[in-house]
ZAZA-361614 format. One record per residue: residue number from 1; x, y, z of N, C-alpha, C in turn; residue in three letters. Coordinates in pm, whole numbers. Each point is the difference from the previous one (the first is absolute). Last residue first. Layout:
BEGIN
   pos      n.u      n.v      n.w     ca.u     ca.v     ca.w      c.u      c.v      c.w   code
   NUM        X        Y        Z        X        Y        Z        X        Y        Z    ALA
...
END
This chain:
BEGIN
   pos      n.u      n.v      n.w     ca.u     ca.v     ca.w      c.u      c.v      c.w   code
   281      464    -2846       84      -49     -111       65      -85      -95      -69    UNK
   280      403      373     -176     -148      -27       37      -25     -140       60    UNK
   279      468      278       99      -65      -82     -124     -163      -17       41    UNK
   278      227      435      206       23     -129       -9      -67      -86     -100    UNK
   277      196      536      191      -84      -79      -80       23     -154      -24    UNK
   276       42      369      424       73      -79      -87      -86      -60      -96    UNK
   275      -34      460      352      -51     -112      -53       99      -65     -104    UNK
   274     -107      413      396      103      -66      -69      -44     -142      -42    UNK
   273     -205      517      199       -1     -129      -40      120      -49      -69    UNK
   272     -128      421      359       65      -45     -101      -38     -131      -32    UNK
   271     -213      467      265       80      -98        4       52      -61     -138    UNK
   270     -271      410      140      -67     -106      -15       74     -137       12    UNK
   269      175      473      -19      -88      -21      109      -74     -129       21    UNK
   268      169      133     -481       46       67      115     -105       -4      114    UNK
   267       62     -403     -348      -61      131        9       38       71      117    UNK
   266      210     -442     -297      -44       60      111      -65      128      -33    UNK
   265      270     -494     -188     -101      105      -22      -38       66      130    UNK
   264      327     -398     -275       -7       56      128      -95      131      -46    UNK
   263      140     -509     -217      -62      122        1        8       69      129    UNK
   262      247     -424     -313      -34       55      141      -39      136      -30    UNK
   261       54     -475     -321        7      147       10      -46       37      154    UNK
   260      -25     -450     -195      124       37       93       19      154        0    UNK
   259     -285     -176     -400        2      -79      134      144       33       47    UNK
   258     -187      385     -288       26     -146      -23       21      -60      137    UNK
   257     -259      473     -233       57      -75      102       39     -136      -43    UNK
   256        4      416     -353      -96      -77       78       76      -80      110    UNK
   255       50      440     -381       67      -83      100     -101      -71       81    UNK
   254       21      290     -516      -59      -35      123       85     -113       88    UNK
   253      295      332     -300     -122      -85      -36      -62      -39      133    UNK
   252       16      336       75       34      -10     -131      127      -70      -27    UNK
   251     -450       43      382      145        5      -15       39      -11     -163    UNK
   250     -439      -36      244       39      129      -52      146       21      -23    UNK
   249     -200     -398      193      -72       22     -140       49      140      -52    UNK
   248      126     -120      448       64      -74     -110      -47       25     -140    UNK
   247      -62      396      354      -42     -154       -3       62      -63     -104    UNK
   246       21      472      138      109      -78       16      -39     -154       -7    UNK
   245     -311      476      133       78      -57     -108      113      -89       48    UNK
   244     -418       30      332       85      104      -66       71      -77     -118    UNK
   243     -484     -173      194      144       -7       18       69      110      -78    UNK
   242     -521     -147      279       73       28     -126      151       11       13    UNK
   241     -349     -101      344      -22      130      -64       64       33     -119    UNK
   240     -229     -412      319      121       28      -46        2      117     -115    UNK
   239     -329     -198      426        2       74     -127      141       23      -30    UNK
   238     -325     -328      350      129       53      -36       -2       68     -141    UNK
   237     -351     -164      445       24       21     -156      121       77      -24    UNK
   236     -168      -61      452       90      -99      -49       10        4     -145    UNK
   235     -428      203      181      122      -18       70       81     -124      -30    UNK
   234     -323      207     -371      -10      -73      136      133       16       63    UNK
   233     -293      249     -434      122      -42       53      -10      -44      153    UNK
   232     -371       45     -457       44       39      133      139      -64       44    UNK
   231     -142      148     -501        9     -112       87       15       60      134    UNK
   230      -24      289     -346      -42     -102      -74      -13     -130       78    UNK
   229      126      438      158     -116       34      -78      -45     -122      -80    UNK
   228      397        8      270     -121      -21       81     -132       48      -67    UNK
   227      448       44     -207      -46     -145        8     -128       -6       75    UNK
   226      188      435      -25      -47      -57     -135      -53     -144        1    UNK
   225      180      215      377     -115       65      -14      -61      -66     -141    UNK
   224      452     -120      120     -119      -65       96     -136       56      -29    UNK
   223      358      181     -253      -14     -141      -18     -118      -70       79    UNK
   222      141      457       82      -79      -12     -132      -20     -152      -25    UNK
   221      278       82      376     -140       48       29      -82        1     -126    UNK
   220      472      -98      -56      -69     -110       77     -158       57       34    UNK
   219      224      203     -460       50      -15      143      -92     -107       77    UNK
   218      107       55     -530     -121       11       83       63      -32      137    UNK
   217      342       26     -283     -107       78      -79     -124       30       89    UNK
   216      527      -69      182     -151      -68      -37      -89       90      -59    UNK
   215      456      100      159      -33       -1     -144     -132      -97      -17    UNK
   214      200       68      430      -24      129      -51      -64       20     -139    UNK
   213      187     -379      251     -140        2      -18      -52      130      -49    UNK
   212      490     -194     -130      -68       72      109     -144       -6      -17    UNK
   211      487     -282     -159     -112      103      -43      -42       54      129    UNK
   210      323     -368     -252       51      100      106     -100      116      -33    UNK
   209      129     -547     -191     -105      110       27       41       82      108    UNK
   208      313     -303     -174      -87       19     -105     -105      104       21    UNK
   207      512     -178      204     -126       78       24      -69       34     -128    UNK
   206      328     -412      169      -22      105     -101     -130       80       30    UNK
   205      136     -410      246       85      113       33       -2      126     -111    UNK
   204     -263     -406      -43      148      -42        7       94      120       22    UNK
   203     -441      202      -59        4     -158      -41      154      -16       -5    UNK
   202     -340      406      245      129      -53      -59      -17     -143      -39    UNK
   201     -316      453      132        7     -132      -25      127      -27      -62    UNK
   200     -285      433      299      103      -50      -84      -16     -163      -23    UNK
   199     -225      529      189       -5     -142      -20       96      -45      -95    UNK
   198     -194      452      331       89      -55      -91      -20     -155       -1    UNK
   197     -370      386      127       86     -112       52       98      -43     -115    UNK
   196     -415      332       57      147       52       -7       79     -115       75    UNK
   195     -477      -13      -23       17       59     -135      149       63       -6    UNK
   194     -225     -166      403       35     -113      -88       36       28     -131    UNK
   193       62      259      478      -51       22     -144       29     -118      -93    UNK
   192       68      -26      491      -52      130      -19      -56       47     -123    UNK
   191       38     -457      285       47       31     -138      -61      138      -20    UNK
   190      -92     -234      405      150       -8       -6       53       37     -144    UNK
   189     -460      -53      107       56      108       85      138       10        1    UNK
   188     -240     -367     -210       -9      146      -84       53      110       84    UNK
   187      186     -503       78     -131       65       14        0      149      -50    UNK
   186      278     -433     -158       33      104       67     -137       85       15    UNK
   185      144     -533      -89     -102       92      -22       17      126       81    UNK
   184      401     -341     -181      -81       66       93     -130       59      -52    UNK
   183      342     -236     -269       -6      -78      139      -98       54       95    UNK
   182     -179      -31     -445       62        9      139      136       61      -33    UNK
   181     -273     -338     -326      -54      122       57       71       21      137    UNK
   180       23     -285     -520       59       23      126      -51      127       61    UNK
   179     -164     -288     -413      -41      128       69       67       -3      154    UNK
   178       43     -353     -367       18      133      -62      -62      103       67    UNK
   177        7     -492      109      102       85       61       27      135      -79    UNK
   176     -295     -335     -256       32      -24      130      130       83       33    UNK
   175     -289      190     -396       71     -132       26       33        6      148    UNK
   174     -235      348     -249      -48      -68      112       64     -122       30    UNK
   173       46      333     -363       33       74      122      -33      -92      106    UNK
   172      -87      -79     -471      132       35       18       40       54      123    UNK
   171     -448      -90      -87       70     -137       -9      156       13       -1    UNK
   170     -299      382       19        2      -79      127       64     -119      -19    UNK
   169     -106      334     -360      124       -5       66       19     -108      125    UNK
   168     -349     -115     -393       33      119       80      128      -12       72    UNK
   167      -97     -251     -486      -74       11      138       45      132       80    UNK
   166      288     -285     -400     -130       51        1      -65       -4      150    UNK
   165      533       43     -113     -101      -97       12     -143       62       24    UNK
   164      388      265       18       -4      -72     -145      -82     -111       -6    UNK
   163       54      284      413      -20       94     -114      -18      -88     -144    UNK
   162       53     -210      459      -82      129       17      -36       60     -132    UNK
   161      286     -384       24     -130      -37       38      -89      128        0    UNK
   160      448       81      -83      -47      -87     -112     -159      -37       44    UNK
   159      249      232      329      -28       81     -125      -82      -71     -112    UNK
   158       30      -68      535       62      -86     -118      -62       61     -126    UNK
   157       91      207      535      -86       -8     -119       69      -94     -109    UNK
   156       -4      218      557       63      -84     -110     -103      -27     -104    UNK
   155       28      348      397     -100      -46      -99       60      -66     -102    UNK
   154      129      117      519       54      -26     -136     -100      -58      -93    UNK
   153      -16      342      467      -52     -117      -88       96        6     -112    UNK
   152      -38      237      523       69       -4     -134      -65     -133      -62    UNK
   151     -281      331      340       98     -106      -10       87        2     -137    UNK
   150     -405      287      378       81      -21     -120      106     -102       -7    UNK
   149     -518      125      280      144       24       -2       59      -26     -133    UNK
   148     -470       37      146       55      -60      114      163       50        3    UNK
   147     -426      261     -254      122      -75      -12       58      -42      131    UNK
   146     -409      270      -92      -15     -134      -13      113      -85      -32    UNK
   145        6      478       72      -44      -57      131      -43     -155      -34    UNK
   144      158      290     -355      100      -22       96      -49      -82      108    UNK
   143     -298      196     -339       56     -124      -19      112      -65       98    UNK
   142     -313      418      -64      -10      -90      117       88     -129      -21    UNK
   141        2      365     -342       19       51      139       -6      -84      116    UNK
   140     -125     -144     -439      149        4       21       37       74      136    UNK
   139     -455     -274       -7       55      131      -77      155      -15        9    UNK
   138     -366     -424       14       72       92       68       56      108      -75    UNK
   137     -300     -433      -63      -24      133      -30       63      114       81    UNK
   136       74     -419      216      -86       -7     -116      -36      128      -23    UNK
   135      304     -324      352       19      126      -67      -97      -22     -127    UNK
   134      164     -238      525      -93       -8     -127      -13      144      -60    UNK
   133      447      -81      258     -141      -23       35      -70       13     -121    UNK
   132      473      -15        0      -28      -32      145     -150       -6       41    UNK
   131      395      -85     -443     -132       68       38      -31      -48      135    UNK
   130      477       50     -268      -76      -82       68     -130       63       61    UNK
   129      405       78     -417      -94       61      108      -94     -110       49    UNK
   128      530       37     -279     -128      -68       40      -74       72       97    UNK
   127      391      115     -383      -59       19      117     -131      -64       28    UNK
   126      408     -197     -310     -113       73       -5      -41       31      150    UNK
   125      378     -222     -394       -6       56      129     -121       82       14    UNK
   124      120     -402     -359      -60      143       10       -9       27      156    UNK
   123      206     -385     -411        1       41      139      -82      136       -2    UNK
   122       11     -485     -337       39      136       27      -33       34      139    UNK
   121       40     -427     -402      -46       36      139       76      132       33    UNK
   120      -54     -291     -439       27      150       19      -66       27      149    UNK
   119        5     -437     -186      101       36      -71       24      156       17    UNK
   118     -263     -493      219       20      154        0      125       20      -88    UNK
   117     -205     -437       98        7       52     -126        0      165       -9    UNK
   116      -79     -182      481       28      -96     -110      -35       82     -133    UNK
   115      117      297      421     -110      -80      -63       47      -91     -109    UNK
   114      294      180      420      -20       25     -134     -114      -86      -50    UNK
   113       57      166      502       -8     -120      -85       -6       46     -144    UNK
   112      212      226      466     -101       38     -117        7     -132      -89    UNK
   111      113       46      561       45      -24     -125     -107       30     -124    UNK
   110      -11      269      472      -16     -146      -53       56       -1     -128    UNK
   109      -39      391      304      121      -61      -41        2     -150      -49    UNK
   108     -385      277      121       80      100      -74      133      -50      -43    UNK
   107     -443     -325       43       64       89       75      122       83      -64    UNK
   106     -455     -142     -251       88      -73       72       82      102       80    UNK
   105     -442      -58     -379       48       68      113      100     -104       74    UNK
   104     -298     -101     -374      139       30      -31       86       61      116    UNK
   103     -484     -124       -4       94     -122       16      153       20      -41    UNK
   102     -377      306      -50       46        7      137      107     -112       18    UNK
   101      -69      222     -490      -61     -102       85       65        5      152    UNK
   100      -27      445     -300       89     -107       14      -88     -117       78    UNK
    99     -189      433     -324       21      -73      131      110      -99      -16    UNK
    98     -147      507     -222       -9     -139      -34       42      -67      139    UNK
    97     -110      521     -256      -12      -86      119       11     -141      -52    UNK
    96      125      549     -126      -10     -142      -79       -5     -103      129    UNK
    95     -160      534       27       98      -97       39      -20     -133      -64    UNK
    94     -130      439     -271      -47      -58      132       98     -105       42    UNK
    93      124      237     -386      -90       92       58      -62      -38      122    UNK
    92      489     -176     -187     -137      -22      -16      -89      122       79    UNK
    91      493       32     -260      -54      -28      150     -153        9      -17    UNK
    90      327     -175     -391      -79      119       42      -51      -22      144    UNK
    89      450     -244     -224     -148       -1       -1      -57      122       67    UNK
    88      462     -205      -55      -37       62     -123     -148       14        0    UNK
    87      298     -170      349      -59      -98      -74      -51       65     -134    UNK
    86      226      266      299       88      -99      -19      -64     -103      -86    UNK
    85     -258      347      158       87       61     -100       95     -116      -50    UNK
    84     -279      -89      366      -87       -5     -133       79       59     -108    UNK
    83      194       -6      426       -3     -129      -43      -88       -8     -128    UNK
    82       45      407      224      151      -35      -61      -10     -147      -48    UNK
    81     -405      178      216       42       64     -113      119      -40      -75    UNK
    80     -299     -320      295      110       83       22       35       75     -120    UNK
    79     -334     -347       42      -46       94       87      111      106       27    UNK
    78     -138     -451     -252       47      120      -70      -21      115       87    UNK
    77     -284     -379      206      104        0     -109       36      140      -56    UNK
    76     -181     -261      477      -26      123      -90      107        7     -101    UNK
    75     -256     -411      347      119       75      -56      -39      112      -88    UNK
    74     -197     -348      423      -34       72     -106      126       98      -45    UNK
    73     -205     -430      308      142       52      -35      -19       76     -132    UNK
    72     -350     -192      427       22       49     -139      154       54      -16    UNK
    71     -115     -227      411     -128      -15      -73       13       32     -160    UNK
    70      355     -170      420      -23      100     -104     -135      -32      -90    UNK
    69      227     -186      436     -123      -20      -43      -43      118      -91    UNK
    68      437      117      254      -63     -121      -14     -152       10      -53    UNK
    67      498      306       -8     -158       11        1      -42     -146      -17    UNK
    66      453       97      -37      -35       81      115     -137       10       10    UNK
    65      291     -415     -197      -63      108      -55      -59       71      124    UNK
    64      379     -287      174     -109      -11      -83      -58      117      -70    UNK
    63      486     -177      212      -93      119       21     -100      -37     -109    UNK
    62      333     -336      294      -43       34     -127     -107      127       16    UNK
    61      367      -67      387     -122      -70      -48       -9       57     -144    UNK
    60      389      -33      348      -15       77     -127     -121      -54      -75    UNK
    59      131       17      551       38      -56     -105       -8       83     -124    UNK
    58     -323       85      417      136      -21       -4       24      -69     -147    UNK
    57     -365      354      224       12     -107      -86      140      -24      -17    UNK
    56     -225      235      433       88       18     -135       -5     -121      -63    UNK
    55     -401      174      338      125      -89      -41       57       34     -117    UNK
    54     -276      372      291      -29     -115      -89      139      -75      -30    UNK
    53      -32      390      276      -69      -97       59      -25     -121      -91    UNK
    52      194      408     -151      101      -62       92      -65     -132       81    UNK
    51     -262      311     -275       74     -100      -73       97      -80       82    UNK
    50     -450      275      126      142       15       33       79     -132      -70    UNK
    49     -472      237     -199       68     -109       81      146       39       32    UNK
    48     -329      252     -280        7       20      136       86      -92       83    UNK
    47     -116      -58     -470      105      132       15       16       19      146    UNK
    46     -314     -324     -126      121      -61       -6      110      121       25    UNK
    45     -445      116       -8       33      -87      115      144      -63       -3    UNK
    44     -161      254     -368       26       83      118       32      -72      117    UNK
    43     -142     -250     -387      135       62      -16       38       88      127    UNK
    42     -434     -158      -33       82     -114       40      145       56      -13    UNK
    41     -337      310     -131      -12      -35      156       93     -105       25    UNK
    40      -10      125     -467       61       91       99      -19      -21      145    UNK
    39       10     -404     -354      -83      118       16       64       84      105    UNK
    38      134     -451     -136       63      109      -88      -69      128       24    UNK
    37     -132     -423      182      113       41       71       67      121      -67    UNK
    36     -374     -250     -177      -43      108       93      122       53       72    UNK
    35      168     -280     -392     -150       21       30      -10      121       88    UNK
    34      489     -186       33     -103      -24      -86     -137       50       35    UNK
    33      450     -156      212        8      139      -69      -89      -16     -128    UNK
    32      -79     -318      439       83       15     -132       -6      155      -23    UNK
    31     -169     -170      404       22     -113      -48       84       -5     -113    UNK
    30       56      323      436      -81      -16     -117       16     -145      -76    UNK
    29      180       98      441      -71      129      -26      -95      -20     -116    UNK
    28      337     -329      128     -106        9      119      -84      123       -6    UNK
    27      346      -85     -330      -93     -115       -4     -104       17      112    UNK
    26      397      275     -150     -131       61       30     -114     -114        0    UNK
    25      581       79       48     -113     -101      -25     -125       70       39    UNK
    24      466      234     -177      -68      -25      124     -127      -85      -40    UNK
    23      509      125     -232     -132      -57      -28      -63       -6      159    UNK
    22      416      343      -96      -47     -130       38     -137      -18      -41    UNK
    21      267      408      -50       -9      -90     -103      -36     -135       34    UNK
    20        2      394      281      134      -55      -17        0     -109     -111    UNK
    19     -403      231      134      101      112      -40      142      -60      -22    UNK
    18     -403     -370      -77       28      140       94      111       81      -37    UNK
    17     -385     -327     -282      150       34       24        6      112      100    UNK
    16     -368     -400      -48        6      142      -17      158       24       21    UNK
    15     -376     -440     -121      116       61       81        1      151      -46    UNK
    14     -314     -515      -75       21      152       -5      110       48       89    UNK
    13      -13     -497     -256      -44       66      133        9      147      -13    UNK
    12      -54     -445     -372       70      107       40      -70       65      133    UNK
    11      -42     -407     -325       -2       -6      148       63      121       68    UNK
    10      -17      -86     -473     -128      -49       47      -27       -7      142    UNK
     9      494        9     -152     -100       30      -92     -133      -55       45    UNK
     8      352       94      373       -5      -82     -105     -132       38      -90    UNK
     7      200      387      310      -23     -130       12      -15      -85     -135    UNK
     6     -115      530      142      109      -88        0      -26     -142       19    UNK
     5     -194      541     -106      -36     -128       31      120      -97      -31    UNK
     4      -90      572      126       39     -101     -104      -70     -144       62    UNK
     3       24      596       74      -64     -136       32       64      -91     -111    UNK
     2      120      506      184       42      -92      -98      -59     -149       53    UNK
     1     -120      550      111       29     -124       41       37      -90     -121    UNK
END
């Protein structure tokens, strides 16, 4: 299933994509694509619906982040072997964990606001994992059952804030609009192998990232099991699992986003995001 949220920012409604590409309204079925509605029982009830009996959403509504009420937005750094080689860095022995503020979350096609005083705003296409039920001290073998589904994430990063200013990575990762999520939450039963998905990112029509989740250093199950040893994971928590090579920082010379630039990014089976960089507010 492809679940989504549509409508004005802060007033999104739940929906589902039918076989013909129509958005069907789920407002009479669930309150939101969030919280307990991400568990297996709730998802199975949606799966059994006759979508032809649900209203078609007409027009061209804004698509919001595919998950509402996100509690934690957790990211994994330096997690692709080819990206580490691009950066000239050793692969870590354990996953590198950092957070993005949930206030960074926006819709997949919303404008990206260039932060004030930004000089090195960068892009990162990433596989997102959405947790479906409480997870604590889980094993790799059991990790899959805690996944509600997968999505596309652009882990936008201001490299000057992140690397060259004192402090943690979080302040280079958490600017408003630096966390587009969606367009869809694709339930785990629709993704046969999350470790075999092609992914790409273009800026102004030029392909910078062209990778695959095959080159992830720590796979999805390992990441969930590892995180659950240090914190409980809750329904609606989002994990961004790292990026393949081709980020702006890795270009020779480096290339960074400018106001007016347009990005397109996607992951096999999970949909496409399109964003324009705009002046800071």
